[in-house]
C-alpha positions in Angstrom: 107.5 76.5 125.9 108.5 75.5 122.2 110.3 78.3 119.9 109.3 78.2 116.0 111.6 79.4 113.8 110.3 78.3 110.3 108.9 81.2 108.7 105.8 79.6 106.5 105.1 77.2 109.7 105.3 80.5 111.6 102.8 82.4 109.6 100.6 79.8 108.8 99.9 79.0 112.5 99.9 82.8 113.4 97.5 83.2 110.5 95.4 80.4 111.7 95.1 81.6 115.3 94.0 85.4 114.2 92.3 85.2 110.8 88.6 84.7 112.7 89.1 87.6 115.4 87.6 90.6 114.1 89.7 93.1 116.4 93.1 93.1 117.7 94.0 95.3 120.5 96.9 97.7 119.3 98.9 98.7 122.6 101.2 101.7 122.1 103.1 104.3 124.2 100.5 107.4 125.2 102.2 110.7 124.9 101.9 110.8 128.9 104.3 107.7 128.9 101.5 105.5 129.8 100.5 102.3 127.8 97.4 102.7 126.0 95.0 100.1 123.8 92.9 101.0 121.2 90.5 98.4 119.3 91.5 97.9 115.7 90.2 95.9 112.8 92.9 93.4 111.1 92.5 94.2 107.5 94.7 91.5 105.9 93.4 88.6 104.0 96.4 86.8 104.9 99.7 87.5 106.3 102.1 88.2 104.2 105.7 87.2 103.8 107.0 90.3 105.0 105.3 89.3 108.2 103.0 92.6 108.3 99.5 93.0 109.8 97.8 96.3 108.5 95.1 98.3 109.8 93.3 101.8 108.7 93.3 104.5 111.3 92.8 108.3 111.0 95.8 110.6 110.1 94.5 113.2 112.3 94.1 110.5 115.2 95.6 110.7 118.7 97.1 107.2 117.6 99.0 108.2 114.6 100.6 110.8 116.4 101.7 108.5 119.2 102.6 106.2 116.8 105.1 108.9 115.0 106.9 109.5 118.5 107.2 105.8 119.3 106.2 103.0 116.7 106.8 100.1 119.0 103.9 98.3 119.6 101.9 95.2 120.7 98.9 94.0 119.1 96.7 91.2 121.1 94.2 88.9 120.0 91.7 86.8 122.2 89.2 84.0 121.1 88.0 82.8 124.5 85.5 80.2 122.9 88.5 78.6 121.4 90.7 79.0 124.1 93.1 80.6 121.7 95.3 83.9 122.7 98.0 85.6 120.8 100.4 88.3 121.2 102.3 90.0 118.7 105.1 92.8 119.0 106.6 94.9 116.6 107.2 98.7 114.9 104.6 100.3 113.2 104.6 102.9 110.4 102.1 104.4 108.1 102.4 103.2 104.5 101.6 105.6 101.3 100.3 102.2 99.2 97.4 102.9 97.6 97.1 99.8 95.7 97.7 98.1 99.3 94.9 100.1 100.4 92.8 99.2 97.6 93.6 96.0 97.7 92.7 95.9 101.4 89.5 98.0 101.3 86.1 96.8 102.6 82.6 98.1 102.6 82.8 98.1 106.7 85.8 100.7 106.3 83.4 103.3 104.6 81.6 103.5 108.3 84.8 105.3 109.4 86.1 107.1 105.7 83.2 108.3 104.1 85.3 109.1 101.3 86.0 105.6 100.5 89.4 104.4 99.9 90.4 107.7 98.6 90.0 109.4 101.5 92.8 111.9 102.5 92.2 110.8 106.2 92.6 107.6 105.6 95.9 106.1 106.8 97.4 102.6 106.2 99.4 101.3 109.3 101.4 98.2 108.9 102.8 96.6 111.9 106.3 94.7 111.0 105.7 91.7 113.2 109.2 90.7 114.8 108.0 88.2 117.8 104.5 86.5 118.5 103.7 84.1 121.5 100.5 82.4 121.1 98.4 79.8 123.7 96.3 77.3 122.1 94.4 74.9 124.2 92.7 72.1 122.4 91.5 70.0 125.2 87.7 70.4 126.3 86.8 72.4 129.1 86.0 68.6 131.3 89.6 68.0 130.5 91.1 71.2 132.0 88.7 71.1 134.7 90.4 67.9 135.4 93.8 68.8 134.9 93.4 71.5 137.4 91.8 69.4 140.0 94.9 66.9 139.7 97.1 69.9 140.2 95.3 71.3 142.5 95.6 67.9 144.5 99.4 67.2 143.6 100.7 70.7 143.7 102.1 70.3 140.0 101.3 73.0 137.4 98.9 71.8 134.7 100.3 71.1 131.5 97.3 72.6 128.8 97.3 73.3 124.9 100.4 74.4 122.9 102.4 77.2 123.7 104.9 78.7 121.3 107.2 81.8 120.7 107.6 82.8 117.0 110.6 84.8 115.6 109.4 86.6 112.6 112.1 89.3 112.6 
């Protein structure tokens, strides 16, 4: 496993892997203490230099309450068709930034927030990324199967694709 620490390289690779994935699964600690996940739409147009992901959530939601109690989160992204998987860990916070809301607003968000970008229930959730890890397989399915067959025969674990950890804090 490799570790990349150059910020621009990290941002570019991370954004390249998640930009086309519509939903991230945000995992947080539920009030009961159990881990809980929910799908959220990433609102970013790009990953900014502050390593933040943005989501719109309801201020009145159970998620908003849970994050007020424990802001440590994980967001996972998967694109099985491309054999690309990303796990992002960080700290969540509600941001009171009307200009950012307006910059990120899109027509599909209106389905959840009928009052538009000025809806009083609309909260901007920012995840400050501390750490990310990804698995990105470029080999074809045929090559993957051949490597797995060879590994089964030799007893050596197959090496496929790229696996890196990114330190963004």
